[in-house]
C-alpha positions in Angstrom: -0.1 0.0 0.0 2.9 2.4 0.8 4.2 1.9 -2.8 1.0 2.9 -4.2 0.8 6.0 -2.1 4.3 7.1 -3.3 3.4 6.3 -7.0 0.3 8.7 -6.8 2.6 11.5 -5.6 5.6 10.8 -8.0 6.7 13.7 -10.1 8.7 14.1 -13.2 9.9 17.4 -14.5 11.2 17.2 -18.0 13.0 19.2 -20.7 13.6 17.4 -24.1 14.2 18.4 -27.6 13.9 17.5 -31.2 16.3 18.8 -34.0 14.5 19.0 -37.4 15.3 21.0 -40.5 17.8 23.2 -38.8 15.4 24.0 -35.9 15.6 23.1 -32.2 12.2 22.3 -30.8 12.3 22.3 -27.0 9.5 21.0 -24.8 9.3 21.7 -21.1 7.1 20.6 -18.2 7.7 21.8 -14.7 10.8 23.9 -13.6 13.6 22.2 -15.4 15.4 24.4 -18.0 17.1 24.3 -21.3 19.8 26.9 -21.9 21.8 27.4 -25.2 25.4 28.6 -25.4 25.8 31.0 -28.4 29.2 32.3 -29.6 29.4 36.1 -30.2 32.2 36.2 -32.9 32.9 39.9 -32.4 34.0 39.3 -28.8 34.6 35.6 -28.5 32.2 35.3 -25.6 29.5 32.5 -25.4 26.2 34.0 -24.2 23.5 32.1 -22.5 20.1 32.0 -24.2 17.2 30.5 -22.3 15.0 28.3 -24.5 12.4 27.1 -22.1 9.6 28.5 -20.0 9.3 27.3 -16.3 6.0 26.4 -14.7 6.7 27.5 -11.1 4.3 29.3 -8.9 7.0 31.7 -7.9 6.6 33.4 -11.3 3.8 35.9 -11.4 2.6 34.9 -15.0 2.2 31.4 -13.6 0.1 32.5 -10.8 -2.0 34.5 -13.1 -2.5 31.5 -15.5 -3.6 29.4 -12.5 -6.0 32.0 -11.2 -7.6 32.4 -14.7 -7.9 28.6 -15.0 -9.5 28.4 -11.6 -11.5 31.7 -11.1 -13.7 30.2 -8.3 -10.8 29.0 -6.2 -9.3 31.8 -4.1 -6.7 29.3 -2.7 -5.4 28.0 -6.0 -2.0 29.5 -5.2 -1.0 30.2 -1.6 2.0 31.9 -0.1 3.1 29.4 2.5 6.4 29.9 4.5 7.3 32.6 2.0 7.0 30.3 -0.9 4.2 30.3 -3.4 2.6 26.9 -3.9 -0.2 25.5 -5.9 -3.0 24.7 -3.3 -0.3 25.2 -0.6 1.3 21.9 -1.6 3.4 22.0 -4.7 5.5 24.7 -6.6 5.1 23.6 -10.1 1.8 24.1 -12.1 2.6 21.4 -14.7 4.3 18.1 -14.3 4.2 14.4 -15.5 2.8 12.5 -12.6 1.2 14.1 -9.4 -1.9 12.3 -10.5 -3.5 13.1 -7.1 -3.8 16.7 -8.3 -5.2 15.8 -11.7 -7.8 13.0 -10.9 -9.8 13.2 -7.8 -10.1 9.5 -7.5 -6.5 9.4 -6.5 -6.8 12.2 -3.8 -7.6 9.6 -1.1 -6.1 6.8 0.9 -3.7 5.1 0.6 -2.0 8.5 -0.5 -0.3 10.0 2.5 -2.4 12.6 4.2 0.3 15.3 3.8 -0.2 15.2 0.1 -4.0 15.0 -0.1 -6.3 17.9 -0.6 -9.0 18.2 2.0 -11.6 19.6 -0.3 -12.9 17.7 -3.4 -12.2 19.0 -6.8 -13.8 18.4 -10.2 -11.2 19.6 -12.7 -7.5 19.0 -12.8 -5.4 21.4 -10.8 -2.1 20.6 -12.5 -1.6 20.1 -16.1 0.8 17.8 -18.1 0.8 19.9 -21.2 4.3 21.1 -22.1 5.4 24.6 -23.2 7.2 24.3 -26.7 9.6 26.8 -28.1 11.4 26.8 -31.5 14.9 28.0 -32.0 16.5 28.3 -35.5 20.0 26.9 -35.0 22.9 29.1 -36.1 26.5 28.0 -36.8 27.4 30.0 -33.7 25.4 27.7 -31.5 27.8 25.6 -29.4 25.8 23.5 -27.0 22.6 23.2 -24.9 22.4 22.5 -21.2 19.3 20.7 -20.0 19.0 20.7 -16.1 16.6 20.3 -13.4 15.9 23.2 -11.1 18.4 21.9 -8.5 21.2 23.3 -10.7 19.4 26.7 -11.4 18.9 27.4 -7.8 22.6 27.8 -7.3 24.0 28.8 -10.8 22.8 31.4 -13.2 22.3 30.6 -16.9 25.5 32.6 -17.8 27.5 30.9 -14.9 26.5 27.5 -16.3 27.4 28.4 -19.8 30.8 29.8 -18.8 31.7 26.5 -16.9 30.9 24.5 -20.0 32.7 26.8 -22.3 35.8 27.3 -20.4 36.6 23.7 -19.7 37.1 20.5 -21.7 33.9 18.8 -23.1 34.4 15.6 -21.2 32.8 15.8 -17.8 30.9 18.8 -18.4 27.6 17.7 -16.7 29.5 16.4 -13.7 31.5 19.7 -13.5 28.2 21.7 -13.5 26.8 19.6 -10.6 29.9 19.9 -8.6 29.8 23.8 -9.0 26.2 23.9 -7.9 27.0 21.7 -4.9 29.9 23.9 -4.0 27.6 26.9 -4.0 25.0 25.1 -2.0 27.7 24.4 0.7 28.9 28.0 0.7 25.4 29.2 1.3 25.2 26.9 4.3 28.7 28.1 5.4 30.1 24.6 5.2 32.7 22.8 3.2 31.9 21.0 -0.1 33.6 17.9 1.2 31.3 17.9 4.3 28.3 18.3 2.3 29.2 15.3 0.3 29.5 13.2 3.4 25.9 13.8 4.4 23.5 10.8 3.6 21.5 11.5 0.4 18.2 11.3 2.3 19.3 14.0 4.6 21.1 16.1 2.1 17.6 16.8 0.4 17.3 19.5 3.1 20.5 21.1 1.9 19.9 21.0 -1.9 17.4 19.8 -4.4 18.1 16.9 -6.7 20.2 17.8 -9.8 20.2 16.1 -13.2 22.2 17.6 -16.0 22.6 16.9 -19.7 25.0 18.7 -22.0 24.4 18.4 -25.6 27.2 19.7 -27.9 26.3 20.8 -31.5 28.6 20.7 -34.6 29.5 24.2 -35.7 28.4 23.5 -39.1 25.2 21.7 -38.3 22.8 24.5 -39.0 24.2 25.0 -42.5 23.8 21.4 -43.4 20.4 21.0 -41.7 18.9 23.6 -43.8 20.2 22.4 -47.1 18.7 19.8 -49.5 22.0 17.8 -49.6 22.6 14.7 -47.6 24.1 15.3 -44.2 25.0 13.7 -41.0 24.3 15.0 -37.6 27.2 14.4 -35.1 26.4 14.6 -31.4 29.8 14.2 -29.8 29.9 11.4 -27.4 26.6 10.0 -28.8 27.9 8.7 -32.2 24.7 9.3 -33.9 24.5 9.5 -37.7 21.1 10.8 -38.9 19.9 10.4 -42.5 18.4 13.4 -44.4 14.9 14.7 -43.4 14.9 12.6 -40.1 14.7 13.6 -36.5 17.7 13.8 -34.2 16.4 13.2 -30.6 18.2 14.7 -27.8 18.0 11.6 -25.8 21.5 10.8 -27.0 23.4 13.0 -24.5 27.0 14.0 -24.6 27.3 14.3 -20.8 24.6 13.0 -18.5 24.9 13.2 -14.7 22.9 13.5 -11.6 23.6 14.2 -8.0 
């Protein structure tokens, strides 16, 4: 019965992409984020370009969306312990999972009482519909960082891009996670080595879970992708060769790591 309860409250926050015809399509659910590193030829700098929109109640536009979808519910978003939460329970407004906030028949035992809503509801509170953005790839586009909110709580978009750009490609995802954990330790006025010694179950109180994928793009990809000639797409580390007019899934990561 306990397994059933945990399944009802299980959550997946996801960013994914498809490359097709020289365009990068990014779909996002929850508060994970996709950030592009783009080279500025005039200066040699690589600038961060955020590709995805997050669904977190901390964002005013998300709270407005929730209120417009639930005009009769004055408690659809609640400021609890100085954090905006949907129904006082959860920060994200969209996710894969959290079925107890989508289907009322799951808002009951054996789901743990701390997750359950006290009042019944007739329409889904959360959505599973992703936000989708389209970015035309340019030869200057270097890489894309996909990461859960645990990374972005401690690193800005530009800080993450700088870390990837200024180090060898190998180990990029692990390097980003280490930088985020070092910052989490600094905020707690403790050493990184001491933070790493804390049991994973307890460390959840010090930092959120972190998952990172870094996808490197060939510098000439955009040119080939927009032409009518045969081309191959190289995802370094993935070893993928893609025939013309086909889709290249970003499920083939260059670097994948999680804390």
